[in-house]
C-alpha positions as a LaTeX table, in Angstrom:
\begin{tabular}{lrrr}
\hline
Residue & $x$ (\AA) & $y$ (\AA) & $z$ (\AA) \\
\hline
Unk1 & 11.38 & $-32.68$ & $-8.94$ \\
Unk2 & 11.68 & $-29.83$ & $-6.49$ \\
Unk3 & 9.19 & $-27.07$ & $-5.73$ \\
Unk4 & 9.82 & $-23.44$ & $-4.93$ \\
Unk5 & 8.28 & $-22.24$ & $-1.67$ \\
Unk6 & 6.28 & $-19.04$ & $-2.06$ \\
Unk7 & 4.60 & $-16.56$ & 0.24 \\
Unk8 & 2.10 & $-13.94$ & $-0.82$ \\
Unk9 & 2.26 & $-10.24$ & 0.04 \\
Unk10 & $-0.11$ & $-7.33$ & $-0.33$ \\
Unk11 & 0.43 & $-3.62$ & 0.31 \\
Unk12 & $-2.48$ & $-1.64$ & 1.77 \\
Unk13 & $-3.03$ & 2.07 & 2.38 \\
Unk14 & $-5.71$ & 3.19 & 4.82 \\
Unk15 & $-6.97$ & 6.78 & 4.96 \\
Unk16 & $-9.06$ & 8.16 & 7.83 \\
Unk17 & $-10.77$ & 11.56 & 7.68 \\
Unk18 & $-10.31$ & 13.03 & 11.16 \\
Unk19 & $-11.58$ & 16.44 & 10.02 \\
Unk20 & $-15.01$ & 18.05 & 10.24 \\
Unk21 & $-15.54$ & 18.41 & 6.47 \\
Unk22 & $-15.53$ & 16.07 & 3.49 \\
Unk23 & $-12.06$ & 15.33 & 2.10 \\
Unk24 & $-11.10$ & 14.14 & $-1.38$ \\
Unk25 & $-8.49$ & 11.39 & $-1.07$ \\
Unk26 & $-6.36$ & 9.77 & $-3.77$ \\
Unk27 & $-3.43$ & 7.41 & $-3.31$ \\
Unk28 & $-0.82$ & 5.34 & $-5.10$ \\
Unk29 & 1.08 & 2.29 & $-3.87$ \\
Unk30 & 4.56 & 1.52 & $-5.19$ \\
Unk31 & 6.39 & $-1.64$ & $-4.18$ \\
Unk32 & 9.63 & $-3.36$ & $-5.05$ \\
Unk33 & 7.87 & $-6.74$ & $-5.17$ \\
Unk34 & 5.38 & $-6.11$ & $-7.99$ \\
Unk35 & 2.33 & $-5.03$ & $-5.97$ \\
Unk36 & 1.80 & $-1.51$ & $-7.36$ \\
Unk37 & $-1.68$ & 0.06 & $-7.45$ \\
Unk38 & $-3.35$ & 3.37 & $-8.27$ \\
Unk39 & $-6.40$ & 4.12 & $-6.17$ \\
Unk40 & $-9.33$ & 6.16 & $-7.43$ \\
Unk41 & $-10.17$ & 9.53 & $-5.95$ \\
Unk42 & $-12.82$ & 9.17 & $-3.25$ \\
Unk43 & $-14.75$ & 11.62 & $-1.10$ \\
Unk44 & $-14.57$ & 10.73 & 2.59 \\
Unk45 & $-17.10$ & 12.04 & 5.10 \\
Unk46 & $-15.84$ & 13.13 & 8.53 \\
Unk47 & $-14.88$ & 10.02 & 10.51 \\
Unk48 & $-14.98$ & 7.77 & 7.44 \\
Unk49 & $-12.04$ & 5.57 & 6.46 \\
Unk50 & $-11.08$ & 3.96 & 3.18 \\
Unk51 & $-8.63$ & 1.22 & 2.23 \\
Unk52 & $-6.69$ & 0.89 & $-1.00$ \\
Unk53 & $-5.42$ & $-2.62$ & $-1.67$ \\
Unk54 & $-2.58$ & $-3.50$ & $-4.01$ \\
Unk55 & $-2.63$ & $-6.90$ & $-5.71$ \\
Unk56 & $-1.61$ & $-9.99$ & $-3.76$ \\
Unk57 & 1.59 & $-11.23$ & $-5.35$ \\
Unk58 & 3.82 & $-14.26$ & $-4.72$ \\
Unk59 & 7.21 & $-13.65$ & $-3.13$ \\
Unk60 & 9.80 & $-16.42$ & $-3.17$ \\
Unk61 & 11.28 & $-17.68$ & 0.09 \\
Unk62 & 14.95 & $-16.84$ & 0.41 \\
Unk63 & 14.66 & $-14.05$ & $-2.12$ \\
Unk64 & 18.05 & $-12.31$ & $-2.27$ \\
Unk65 & 16.30 & $-8.94$ & $-1.94$ \\
Unk66 & 15.63 & $-9.78$ & 1.72 \\
Unk67 & 13.26 & $-7.03$ & 2.84 \\
Unk68 & 10.42 & $-5.89$ & 0.62 \\
Unk69 & 9.38 & $-2.25$ & 0.68 \\
Unk70 & 6.02 & $-0.61$ & $-0.04$ \\
Unk71 & 5.58 & 3.14 & $-0.39$ \\
Unk72 & 2.28 & 5.01 & $-0.34$ \\
Unk73 & 1.78 & 8.47 & $-1.80$ \\
Unk74 & $-1.42$ & 10.21 & $-0.67$ \\
Unk75 & $-3.17$ & 13.35 & $-1.93$ \\
Unk76 & $-5.89$ & 15.14 & 0.03 \\
Unk77 & $-8.01$ & 17.80 & $-1.69$ \\
Unk78 & $-5.48$ & 17.70 & $-4.56$ \\
Unk79 & $-2.56$ & 18.59 & $-2.26$ \\
Unk80 & 0.25 & 16.07 & $-1.95$ \\
Unk81 & 0.83 & 14.96 & 1.64 \\
Unk82 & 4.55 & 14.80 & 2.16 \\
Unk83 & 4.41 & 11.93 & 4.63 \\
Unk84 & 5.32 & 8.76 & 2.73 \\
Unk85 & 4.86 & 5.59 & 4.71 \\
Unk86 & 7.39 & 2.79 & 4.29 \\
Unk87 & 6.65 & $-0.77$ & 5.36 \\
Unk88 & 9.27 & $-3.50$ & 5.40 \\
Unk89 & 8.28 & $-7.14$ & 5.40 \\
Unk90 & 11.04 & $-9.69$ & 5.92 \\
Unk91 & 10.33 & $-12.89$ & 4.01 \\
Unk92 & 10.97 & $-15.52$ & 6.67 \\
Unk93 & 10.23 & $-19.12$ & 5.66 \\
\hline
\end{tabular}
């Protein structure tokens, strides 16, 4: 009997309000490894930060996909922020 080695991955988006007024933040995480998440709208006070965590999912070692990508879309005060952050994680076993 053989076993399949697995690692676990999780995508996270962190928002920080650097402004002087409250900001309404909403985000969405999309991954190509099954760790998608929709994050509720939250009101952040000046200087406050908030994290949105996708689910922790197993990723097989030696996966032919190689790199795994996570994209985060963020809205502030109902306006889409055009900066989309991409994170690559090489599965190295």
